[in-house]
C-alpha positions as CSV (number, residue, x, y, z in Angstrom):
1,M,56.9,110.3,75.4
2,I,57.7,106.5,75.1
3,H,61.4,107.3,74.5
4,Q,61.5,109.5,77.6
5,V,59.9,106.8,79.7
6,N,62.3,104.2,78.4
7,Q,65.2,106.6,79.0
8,Y,64.0,107.2,82.6
9,L,63.7,103.5,83.2
10,Q,67.1,102.9,81.9
11,D,68.7,105.7,83.9
12,N,66.9,104.6,87.1
13,N,66.9,100.9,86.5
14,E,68.1,100.0,90.0
15,K,65.7,102.2,91.8
16,V,62.7,100.9,89.7
17,K,63.8,97.3,90.4
18,L,64.2,98.0,94.1
19,F,60.8,99.6,94.3
20,G,59.2,96.7,92.6
21,Y,60.8,94.1,94.8
22,F,59.9,96.2,97.9
23,I,56.2,96.4,96.8
24,V,56.1,92.6,96.2
25,M,57.8,91.8,99.6
26,L,55.5,94.3,101.4
27,A,52.4,92.8,99.8
28,L,53.4,89.2,100.6
29,A,54.8,89.8,104.2
30,L,51.3,89.8,105.7
31,P,49.9,86.6,104.1
32,V,53.2,84.8,104.7
33,S,53.2,85.8,108.4
34,K,49.6,84.6,108.7
35,M,50.5,81.3,107.1
36,L,53.4,80.9,109.6
37,G,51.1,81.8,112.5
38,E,48.6,79.1,111.6
39,A,51.4,76.7,111.0
40,W,52.8,77.4,114.5
41,R,49.5,76.8,116.2
42,Q,49.4,73.2,114.8
43,A,53.1,72.6,114.5
44,H,54.9,69.6,116.1
45,L,58.3,69.2,114.6
46,F,58.5,72.9,113.9
47,R,58.3,73.5,117.6
48,A,60.7,70.8,118.6
49,P,63.8,73.0,118.6
50,I,62.0,75.5,120.8
51,R,61.0,72.7,123.2
52,L,64.7,71.8,123.6
53,R,64.7,74.7,126.1
54,H,63.3,72.3,128.7
55,L,66.6,70.4,128.7
56,V,68.5,73.5,129.7
57,G,65.9,75.2,131.9
58,L,65.1,78.2,129.8
59,S,61.6,79.7,129.6
60,L,59.8,80.4,126.4
61,Q,60.2,84.1,126.8
62,Q,64.0,83.8,127.2
63,V,64.3,81.6,124.0
64,T,62.1,84.0,122.1
65,V,64.2,87.0,123.1
66,I,67.4,85.2,122.2
67,L,66.1,84.3,118.7
68,L,64.8,87.8,118.3
69,G,68.2,89.2,119.3
70,I,70.0,86.9,116.8
71,F,67.8,88.0,113.9
72,L,67.8,91.7,114.7
73,G,71.6,91.6,115.2
74,L,72.1,90.1,111.8
75,L,69.7,92.7,110.3
76,L,71.7,95.4,112.1
77,L,75.0,94.2,110.5
78,M,73.3,94.2,107.1
79,T,72.2,97.8,107.8
80,I,75.8,98.8,108.6
81,D,77.0,97.3,105.4
82,P,77.2,100.2,102.8
83,K,76.2,97.8,99.9
84,K,73.1,96.5,101.7
85,R,72.0,99.6,103.7
86,I,69.0,100.4,101.5
87,Q,67.8,96.8,101.2
88,A,68.2,96.3,105.0
89,T,66.1,99.4,105.7
90,L,63.3,98.0,103.5
91,L,63.7,94.6,105.2
92,W,63.2,96.3,108.6
93,I,59.8,97.6,107.3
94,G,58.9,94.1,106.0
95,V,59.8,92.5,109.3
96,I,57.7,95.0,111.2
97,V,54.7,94.3,108.9
98,G,55.2,90.5,109.5
99,L,55.5,90.9,113.3
100,L,52.3,93.0,113.3
101,G,50.6,90.3,111.3
102,L,51.6,87.7,114.0
103,R,50.5,90.1,116.7
104,S,47.1,90.3,115.2
105,M,46.8,86.6,115.6
106,G,47.9,86.8,119.2
107,L,51.3,85.3,118.5
108,F,54.9,86.4,119.3
109,L,54.1,90.1,120.3
110,P,51.8,91.0,123.2
111,Q,48.8,93.0,122.4
112,N,50.0,95.6,124.8
113,F,53.2,97.3,123.6
114,G,54.1,98.3,127.1
115,R,54.1,94.7,128.1
116,F,56.4,94.0,125.1
117,F,59.0,96.5,126.1
118,G,58.7,95.2,129.7
119,L,59.4,91.7,128.3
120,I,62.5,93.0,126.5
121,L,63.8,94.9,129.5
122,G,63.2,91.9,131.8
123,N,65.2,89.7,129.5
124,F,67.8,92.2,128.4
125,T,70.7,89.8,129.2
126,W,69.2,87.2,126.9
127,L,68.7,89.8,124.2
128,G,72.3,90.8,124.5
129,S,73.3,87.1,124.2
130,G,71.4,86.9,120.9
131,L,73.1,90.0,119.6
132,L,76.5,88.6,120.5
133,I,75.7,85.4,118.7
134,S,74.6,87.3,115.6
135,A,77.9,89.3,115.8
136,F,79.9,86.1,115.8
137,L,77.8,84.5,113.1
138,G,77.4,87.4,110.8
139,G,80.6,89.5,111.5
140,G,83.2,87.4,113.1
141,R,86.7,88.9,112.9
142,R,85.4,91.4,110.2
143,L,84.0,93.5,113.1
144,T,87.5,94.1,114.5
145,R,89.2,94.7,111.2
146,V,87.6,97.8,109.7
147,Q,90.7,99.2,107.9
148,T,91.6,96.4,105.5
149,A,92.1,96.1,101.7
150,E,88.6,94.7,101.4
151,A,85.3,96.6,101.4
152,L,83.3,96.8,104.6
153,E,80.9,93.9,104.0
154,F,79.0,91.5,106.1
155,R,78.1,88.8,103.6
156,R,77.6,86.1,106.2
157,A,74.9,88.3,107.9
158,S,72.9,88.6,104.7
159,K,73.2,84.9,104.0
160,A,72.2,84.0,107.5
161,I,69.1,86.2,107.3
162,Y,68.1,84.5,104.0
163,Y,68.7,81.1,105.4
164,I,66.6,81.9,108.6
165,I,63.7,83.3,106.5
166,T,63.8,80.3,104.1
167,L,63.8,77.8,106.9
168,M,60.9,79.5,108.6
169,V,58.8,79.8,105.4
170,V,59.6,76.2,104.2
171,A,59.0,74.7,107.6
172,G,55.8,76.7,108.1
173,F,54.5,75.6,104.7
174,L,55.1,72.0,105.4
175,E,53.6,72.2,108.9
176,Y,50.5,73.9,107.5
177,H,49.9,71.4,104.6
178,V,51.3,68.1,105.9
179,S,49.2,66.4,108.5
180,Y,51.0,63.8,110.7
181,P,50.7,62.4,114.2
182,E,52.7,63.8,117.1
183,F,55.4,61.3,117.9
184,L,58.1,63.3,119.7
185,Q,57.9,64.4,123.3
186,I,60.5,66.8,124.9
187,T,60.4,67.5,128.6
188,E,62.8,68.3,131.4
189,A,63.3,64.6,131.7
190,G,64.6,64.3,128.1
191,I,63.5,63.3,124.6
192,S,61.2,60.4,124.1
193,L,58.9,58.9,121.4
194,K,55.2,58.9,121.9
195,A,53.2,55.8,121.1
196,V,51.0,56.4,118.1
197,E,48.3,54.2,116.6
198,S,49.0,55.1,113.1
199,M,51.8,56.9,111.3
200,S,49.6,58.0,108.4
201,V,50.6,61.2,106.7
202,S,48.3,63.3,104.5
203,V,48.4,66.6,102.6
204,V,46.1,69.4,103.4
205,Q,44.9,70.7,100.0
206,E,43.3,73.9,101.3
207,S,45.1,77.0,99.9
208,L,48.0,74.7,98.9
209,L,48.7,76.4,95.5
210,K,48.2,79.9,97.0
211,H,50.6,79.3,99.8
212,A,53.1,77.6,97.4
213,A,53.0,80.6,95.0
214,V,53.2,83.2,97.8
215,S,56.0,81.5,99.6
216,G,58.0,81.0,96.4
217,V,57.7,84.6,95.2
218,F,58.4,85.9,98.7
219,L,61.7,83.9,99.0
220,V,62.8,84.9,95.5
221,T,62.2,88.5,96.4
222,V,64.0,88.3,99.7
223,K,66.9,86.7,97.9
224,Q,67.2,89.7,95.7
225,F,67.6,91.9,98.8
226,V,70.3,89.8,100.5
227,Q,72.4,88.5,97.6
228,Y,75.7,90.3,97.0
229,D,77.5,91.5,93.9
230,A,77.2,89.7,90.7
231,Q,80.5,89.2,89.0
232,K,81.2,90.0,85.3
233,D,84.6,89.4,83.7
234,F,85.6,91.2,80.5
235,F,88.7,90.5,78.5
236,V,90.2,92.9,76.0
237,L,91.8,91.8,72.7
238,G,93.3,93.9,70.0
239,P,95.8,93.9,67.1
240,R,99.3,95.3,67.6
241,A,99.5,99.0,68.5
242,S,95.7,99.2,68.6
243,G,95.8,101.1,71.9
244,K,95.2,98.3,74.4
245,S,97.2,99.9,77.1
246,L,95.7,103.4,76.6
247,F,92.3,101.8,76.5
248,L,92.8,100.1,79.9
249,I,94.3,103.3,81.3
250,G,91.4,105.4,80.1
251,A,88.8,102.9,81.5
252,Y,90.7,102.8,84.9
253,L,90.9,106.6,85.2
254,E,87.1,106.9,84.5
255,A,86.4,104.1,87.0
256,L,88.6,105.9,89.6
257,E,86.6,109.1,89.1
258,R,83.4,107.2,89.6
259,S,84.7,105.5,92.7
260,R,85.0,108.8,94.5
261,N,81.3,108.8,94.9
262,D,81.1,105.1,95.9
263,E,80.2,104.8,99.6
264,S,81.2,101.1,99.7
265,N,84.9,102.0,99.1
266,T,85.4,98.7,97.2
267,P,89.1,98.3,96.3
268,M,89.7,98.5,92.5
269,K,92.7,96.1,92.7
270,P,94.6,97.5,89.7
271,S,97.5,95.4,88.5
272,E,101.1,96.6,89.0
273,D,101.7,96.9,85.2
274,L,98.6,99.0,84.8
275,M,99.6,101.4,87.6
276,D,103.1,101.7,86.1
277,Q,101.6,102.9,82.9
278,V,99.2,105.2,84.6
279,E,102.2,106.8,86.4
280,E,104.0,107.2,83.1
281,L,101.1,109.0,81.6
282,D,100.7,111.2,84.7
283,R,104.4,112.2,84.5
284,S,104.2,113.3,80.9
285,N,103.4,117.0,80.5
286,S,102.7,116.8,76.8
287,G,102.9,113.7,74.6
288,W,102.3,110.0,75.0
289,T,104.7,107.9,77.0
290,I,103.0,104.6,76.5
291,E,104.7,102.7,73.7
292,A,103.5,99.6,71.9
293,T,104.5,96.4,73.7
294,G,107.6,94.8,72.1
295,R,108.0,91.3,70.8
296,G,108.2,88.8,73.6
297,Q,106.9,91.2,76.2
298,V,103.6,90.9,78.0
299,K,102.0,93.2,80.5
300,N,99.1,92.2,82.8
301,L,96.6,95.1,82.8
302,A,93.6,94.6,85.0
303,F,91.3,96.3,87.5
304,Q,87.8,96.0,88.9
305,Y,85.0,98.5,89.7
306,V,81.5,98.4,91.1
307,H,78.6,99.3,88.9
308,G,75.4,100.2,90.8
309,S,74.7,100.9,94.4
310,V,71.4,99.1,95.1
311,F,72.2,95.9,93.2
312,P,75.9,96.3,92.8
313,T,77.9,94.3,90.2
314,N,81.6,93.7,90.4
315,V,83.1,94.3,86.9
316,Q,86.5,92.9,86.2
317,L,88.2,94.4,83.1
318,S,91.5,92.9,82.1
319,S,93.9,92.4,79.2
320,A,97.4,91.3,78.5
321,D,99.3,93.9,76.4
322,Y,101.1,91.7,74.0
323,A,102.9,91.8,70.7
324,G,100.2,91.5,68.0
325,E,101.6,88.4,66.4
326,Y,100.0,86.4,69.3
327,L,96.6,87.2,67.9
328,S,97.0,84.9,65.0
329,R,98.0,81.9,67.2
330,L,95.1,82.3,69.6
331,P,92.5,80.3,67.6
332,D,94.7,77.1,67.6
333,A,95.5,77.6,71.3
334,L,91.8,77.9,72.2
335,T,90.9,74.8,70.2
336,G,93.9,72.8,71.6
337,L,95.6,72.4,68.2
338,I,98.9,73.7,69.5
339,D,101.1,71.3,71.4
340,E,102.1,72.2,74.9
341,E,105.8,72.6,74.0
342,D,104.8,75.2,71.4
343,T,102.7,77.2,73.9
344,D,104.6,79.9,75.7
345,E,103.4,81.8,78.9
346,T,102.0,84.7,77.0
347,L,99.8,82.6,74.7
348,L,98.6,80.5,77.6
349,H,97.8,83.7,79.6
350,L,95.7,85.0,76.7
351,A,93.9,81.7,76.1
352,N,93.1,81.4,79.8
353,G,91.9,85.1,79.9
354,I,89.5,84.4,77.0
355,T,88.2,81.2,78.5
356,A,87.6,82.7,81.9
357,A,85.8,85.9,80.6
358,D,82.1,86.2,80.2
359,T,82.5,88.8,77.5
360,L,85.2,89.7,75.0
361,L,86.0,93.3,74.0
362,L,87.4,93.4,70.5
363,L,89.3,96.6,69.7
364,L,89.1,98.3,66.3
365,D,91.8,100.8,65.5
366,A,90.0,103.9,64.0
367,E,93.4,105.5,63.2
368,R,94.2,102.7,60.8
369,F,90.8,103.0,59.2
370,V,91.2,106.8,58.6
371,N,94.7,106.3,57.2
372,N,93.5,103.4,55.0
373,E,96.0,101.0,56.6
374,P,95.4,97.2,57.2
375,L,93.0,96.8,60.1
376,E,94.5,93.4,61.1
377,V,91.2,92.1,62.5
378,S,90.9,89.0,60.3
379,E,92.0,86.8,63.3
380,Y,88.9,87.9,65.1
381,F,86.8,85.7,62.8
382,S,88.9,82.6,63.7
383,I,88.7,83.5,67.4
384,L,84.9,83.8,67.2
385,Q,84.7,80.4,65.6
386,A,86.9,78.9,68.3
387,I,84.5,80.2,71.1
388,D,80.8,79.8,70.9
389,D,79.6,80.9,74.4
390,K,81.0,84.4,74.8
391,D,79.3,87.7,74.4
392,I,81.1,90.2,72.2
393,I,81.5,94.0,72.4
394,L,83.2,96.0,69.7
395,V,85.1,99.0,70.8
396,A,86.7,101.6,68.4
397,T,89.8,103.2,69.8
398,K,91.6,106.4,68.7
399,T,88.3,107.8,67.4
400,D,89.6,111.3,67.9
401,H,90.5,111.1,64.3
402,L,86.9,110.6,63.4
403,A,85.8,113.2,65.9
404,E,87.5,115.9,63.8
405,D,85.7,114.7,60.7
406,F,82.4,114.6,62.6
407,R,83.0,118.3,63.7
408,N,83.9,119.3,60.1
409,E,81.0,117.6,58.5
410,R,78.2,118.2,61.0
411,G,79.5,121.2,63.0
412,L,79.1,119.3,66.3
413,E,81.5,118.4,69.1
414,A,81.7,114.7,69.5
415,H,82.0,114.8,73.3
416,R,78.8,116.9,73.6
417,Y,76.8,115.0,71.0
418,Y,78.1,111.6,71.9
419,D,75.1,109.6,70.7
420,D,75.2,111.3,67.3
421,F,78.9,110.7,67.1
422,K,78.5,107.0,68.0
423,E,76.1,106.7,65.1
424,Y,78.5,108.5,62.8
425,V,81.4,106.2,63.8
426,N,79.3,103.1,63.1
427,E,78.4,104.4,59.7
428,Q,82.0,105.2,58.8
429,L,83.6,102.1,60.1
430,R,81.1,99.8,58.5
431,Q,82.2,101.1,55.2
432,S,85.0,98.6,55.7
433,N,83.8,95.2,54.5
434,Q,85.9,93.6,57.2
435,I,84.3,95.6,60.0
436,D,80.8,95.2,58.5
437,S,81.3,91.4,58.3
438,L,82.5,91.4,61.9
439,V,79.4,93.3,63.1
440,R,77.2,90.8,61.3
441,E,79.2,87.9,62.8
442,T,78.4,89.4,66.3
443,A,74.7,89.7,65.7
444,G,74.7,93.3,64.7
445,T,76.8,94.5,67.7
446,E,77.0,98.3,67.9
447,I,80.5,99.7,67.9
448,H,81.3,101.8,70.9
449,P,83.8,104.6,70.2
450,V,86.3,105.9,72.8
451,Y,89.2,108.3,72.6
452,Y,91.5,110.8,74.3
453,Q,90.9,114.4,73.4
454,T,94.0,115.4,71.4
455,H,95.5,118.3,69.6
456,T,98.4,118.7,67.2
457,N,101.7,120.1,68.6
458,E,104.4,122.2,66.9
459,A,106.0,119.0,65.5
460,D,102.7,118.1,63.9
461,E,102.2,115.2,66.3
462,R,98.9,114.3,67.9
463,V,99.2,114.6,71.7
464,P,96.7,114.4,74.5
465,M,94.9,117.5,75.8
466,R,95.1,118.0,79.5
467,D,92.9,119.9,82.0
468,D,93.9,122.4,84.6
469,R,95.1,119.6,86.8
470,G,97.3,118.1,84.1
471,S,95.0,115.1,83.7
472,V,94.2,113.6,80.3
473,M,90.6,114.1,79.0
474,T,88.7,111.1,77.7
475,V,85.5,110.6,75.8
476,G,83.2,107.5,75.7
477,F,84.7,105.7,78.6
478,E,82.0,106.7,81.1
479,R,79.3,105.3,78.7
480,L,81.4,102.2,78.2
481,L,81.7,101.4,81.9
482,E,78.0,102.0,82.3
483,K,77.3,99.6,79.4
484,L,79.6,96.9,80.9
485,G,77.9,97.1,84.2
486,R,74.5,96.6,82.7
487,Y,75.6,94.0,80.2
């Protein structure tokens, strides 16, 4: 039962988190609005910007409708944004609850809704002005350029909403709990200072801690609704001929399949070298066409994908397909022990990729393990010593070799019983003292197996299996992309 609950929470993590944030926001919207209402009644500086209307000859109703139009326009842009549509819908509910709270205090909204609609219709021009201002502030040129290489996003609108709400809550909190004399007077004649007997300032202790806690939690919750994608960068390292190119291709193809159901249509921005290799693999009707990178060559392989829909994360996965001898030089390059004249472009690119990444993916060649060949992972230990602030994920490539052993020993297909297969791969690979030590060095990191489904052709060569569309068939990449998004 506990396992099923944990699995449900893991599978529906975003929905559970969103529901929790919504409940908190909904519960706090009413007390926050009441605090703002009381603050408005006794406010002085908080009202000063509104009183500036006297200088331009606007009525209170006109200013109110303009400000309402600006806020609702920004919220409308957020609703149009595919990445923020759900959060915006819930914010609409929170705003309505807050407005009803103010209405119950006789503020902002008339008690008679017919009168409210009459107010809006009577000031429709000013409402339109507010909407135009919000379009400029939150959308700008983005509104006129829908078909671009970027996703349809209105980040400025979300930020503006958060800034407005933060300004209102902070100003309201200060007005409620800081007592000071009125010293500013704004009329049609201009701005002037009032004569005051004393400029004493005091703090109103009543409900201070309660309002501070409510305001803080409310703003943190609203921020979760309006903030955009987090960014995670992963960099892939591996020995020579360990399948770095095929690993990036498999990950990209899986991400491409996932993106077909992504309403945000966020560009994946694959690198040119990666697309060249994807095209080579597509053109082949039988065997592999991706050869190991030669000495002195380097290929930039990179793409990004979006994990999650409610709280999306931009995941950048990149590598440089390089000749394996560079791996041994990386520790010195990372620690600055190599002179600049001895550092070529490839080595510098690798060192910069490692430095910029949040997490390193270290590849383990399962084919070498099965064939009892040198694993060439000793350099990993020096690299781990050269960096001390990176997360590490171990990935076993070419595990189709172990998938056959798994089927023969347990009578199970690896792609159907992936969790069992993953446990099997960890047990097998950790029989190597090198890999077992590497796992221990990375705090017991679980090895994640990936592979292309393969079969043996007439020449006794292992070649990829293809589906009815001629596409290669991969295993483990979907789970890996999910893992990277949640990491």
